C-alpha positions as CSV (number, residue, x, y, z in Angstrom):
1,X,42.9,-38.4,-74.1
2,X,43.6,-39.0,-70.4
3,X,45.8,-36.0,-70.1
4,X,43.1,-33.8,-71.6
5,X,40.4,-34.9,-69.2
6,X,42.0,-33.5,-66.1
7,X,44.0,-30.7,-67.5
8,X,43.7,-27.5,-65.3
9,X,41.2,-25.0,-66.7
10,X,41.7,-21.3,-66.9
11,X,38.6,-19.2,-66.3
12,X,38.5,-15.5,-67.0
13,X,36.2,-13.6,-64.6
14,X,35.2,-10.0,-65.2
15,X,33.5,-8.2,-62.4
16,X,31.7,-5.0,-63.4
17,X,33.0,-1.9,-61.5
18,X,35.9,-3.8,-60.0
19,X,39.5,-2.5,-60.5
20,X,41.4,-4.5,-63.1
21,X,43.5,-6.9,-61.2
22,X,44.3,-10.4,-62.1
23,X,40.9,-11.9,-63.0
24,X,42.2,-15.3,-63.7
25,X,41.6,-18.4,-61.6
26,X,43.1,-21.8,-62.2
27,X,40.9,-24.7,-61.6
28,X,42.7,-27.9,-60.7
29,X,41.6,-31.4,-59.6
30,X,41.0,-30.2,-56.1
31,X,38.3,-27.9,-57.3
32,X,36.6,-30.5,-59.5
33,X,36.7,-33.5,-57.1
34,X,34.1,-32.2,-54.6
35,X,31.6,-31.7,-57.5
36,X,32.4,-35.2,-58.8
37,X,31.8,-36.7,-55.3
38,X,28.5,-34.8,-54.9
39,X,27.3,-36.1,-58.3
40,X,28.4,-39.7,-57.5
41,X,26.6,-39.6,-54.1
42,X,23.3,-38.5,-55.8
43,X,23.5,-40.9,-58.7
44,X,22.0,-44.0,-56.9
45,X,19.0,-41.9,-55.8
46,X,18.5,-40.7,-59.3
47,X,18.5,-44.3,-60.6
48,X,16.0,-45.3,-57.9
49,X,13.7,-42.4,-58.8
50,X,13.9,-43.3,-62.5
51,X,13.1,-47.0,-61.8
52,X,10.1,-46.0,-59.6
53,X,8.8,-43.7,-62.3
54,X,9.1,-46.4,-64.9
55,X,7.4,-49.0,-62.7
56,X,4.5,-46.6,-61.9
57,X,4.0,-45.8,-65.6
58,X,4.1,-49.5,-66.5
59,X,1.6,-50.5,-63.9
60,X,-0.8,-47.7,-64.9
61,X,-0.4,-48.7,-68.6
62,X,-1.1,-52.4,-67.9
63,X,-4.2,-51.5,-65.8
64,X,-5.6,-49.2,-68.5
65,X,-4.9,-51.7,-71.3
66,X,-6.5,-54.6,-69.3
67,X,-9.6,-52.4,-68.7
68,X,-9.7,-51.3,-72.3
69,X,-9.4,-54.9,-73.5
70,X,-12.5,-56.0,-71.6
71,X,-14.6,-52.9,-71.7
72,X,-16.0,-53.4,-75.2
73,X,-17.2,-57.0,-74.7
74,X,-20.9,-56.2,-74.7
75,X,-22.5,-56.6,-78.1
76,X,-22.2,-58.9,-81.1
77,X,-19.2,-61.2,-81.8
78,X,-18.7,-63.5,-84.8
79,X,-16.2,-66.3,-85.0
80,X,-15.3,-69.8,-85.9
81,X,-14.3,-73.0,-84.1
82,X,-12.5,-76.2,-84.9
83,X,-11.7,-79.5,-83.4
84,X,-14.3,-82.2,-82.5
85,X,-16.8,-79.9,-84.3
86,X,-16.1,-77.3,-87.0
87,X,-18.2,-74.3,-87.8
88,X,-19.0,-70.7,-87.1
89,X,-20.8,-68.9,-84.3
90,X,-22.4,-65.6,-83.2
91,X,-22.3,-64.4,-79.6
92,X,-24.4,-61.6,-78.2
93,X,-23.1,-60.5,-74.8
94,X,-24.4,-58.3,-72.0
95,X,-21.8,-57.3,-69.5
96,X,-22.3,-56.3,-65.9
97,X,-19.0,-55.7,-64.1
98,X,-16.9,-58.7,-64.8
99,X,-20.0,-61.0,-65.4
100,X,-21.1,-61.9,-68.9
101,X,-24.6,-63.2,-70.0
102,X,-26.0,-63.8,-73.5
103,X,-26.5,-66.3,-76.2
104,X,-24.4,-68.3,-78.6
105,X,-25.7,-69.5,-82.0
106,X,-23.7,-72.4,-83.4
107,X,-23.7,-73.7,-87.0
108,X,-22.6,-77.3,-86.1
109,X,-24.3,-78.7,-84.1
110,X,-26.9,-76.2,-85.1
111,X,-28.6,-74.4,-82.2
112,X,-28.9,-71.3,-80.0
113,X,-27.9,-71.6,-76.4
114,X,-27.8,-69.3,-73.3
115,X,-24.3,-68.7,-72.1
116,X,-22.8,-67.0,-69.0
117,X,-19.2,-66.4,-67.9
118,X,-16.7,-63.9,-66.6
119,X,-13.8,-61.8,-67.7
120,X,-10.8,-60.8,-65.5
121,X,-7.4,-59.4,-66.4
122,X,-8.0,-60.1,-70.1
123,X,-8.9,-63.7,-69.5
124,X,-12.4,-64.9,-70.5
125,X,-14.3,-68.0,-69.5
126,X,-17.9,-68.9,-70.3
127,X,-20.1,-71.9,-71.0
128,X,-23.4,-73.2,-72.4
129,X,-24.6,-75.1,-69.4
130,X,-27.4,-76.9,-71.2
131,X,-25.0,-78.7,-73.6
132,X,-21.9,-78.9,-71.3
133,X,-19.7,-76.7,-73.5
134,X,-17.0,-74.7,-71.7
135,X,-14.9,-72.0,-73.4
136,X,-11.8,-70.2,-72.1
137,X,-9.4,-67.8,-73.7
138,X,-8.0,-64.2,-73.9
139,X,-9.5,-61.0,-75.0
140,X,-7.3,-58.5,-76.9
141,X,-9.1,-55.4,-78.0
142,X,-11.6,-56.3,-80.7
143,X,-10.7,-60.0,-80.8
144,X,-10.6,-63.0,-78.5
145,X,-9.5,-66.6,-78.9
146,X,-9.0,-69.7,-76.9
147,X,-10.0,-73.4,-76.4
148,X,-13.3,-75.2,-75.8
149,X,-14.3,-78.5,-74.3
150,X,-17.5,-80.5,-74.3
151,X,-18.5,-84.1,-73.6
152,X,-18.0,-84.9,-77.3
153,X,-14.5,-83.4,-77.5
154,X,-12.8,-80.0,-77.8
155,X,-10.8,-77.7,-79.9
156,X,-10.0,-74.0,-80.5
157,X,-12.0,-70.9,-81.2
158,X,-11.6,-67.3,-82.2
159,X,-13.9,-64.3,-82.6
160,X,-13.9,-60.6,-83.5
161,X,-16.3,-57.8,-82.5
162,X,-19.1,-57.4,-85.0
163,X,-21.0,-54.5,-83.4
């Protein structure tokens, strides 16, 4: 295989209107080496350009998916929680920028409470100040989940977008 790689090539050139003389030119390693050196000199620049293009695409994709993950928070969410208390809940959110305001209706202990919080880079945190409950977690498209704490204990929660 090695002998075939650098075997001299014979190229036939035909020039229109030129007298027929020897139209053959042999290419040997001396003809190929300058081309190889030019390619090798440009290869690092091509790798850098490719890496920059991938980095830019990745950053743009991450920013758009993070924005898309938190854009649809306004509206009604239904979910469940477990731990010190177990039950289901309904949240109604209003979103202004990264700030959240709304109500949470719990099945156990039963009640409806005002909540407020924020969302940033797909991370959500909110609380019901009147009862000392704090929630934190992650938003992924039409679902979110995380952990909660209160003076009586804590646990985990998850919810999905209802409307």
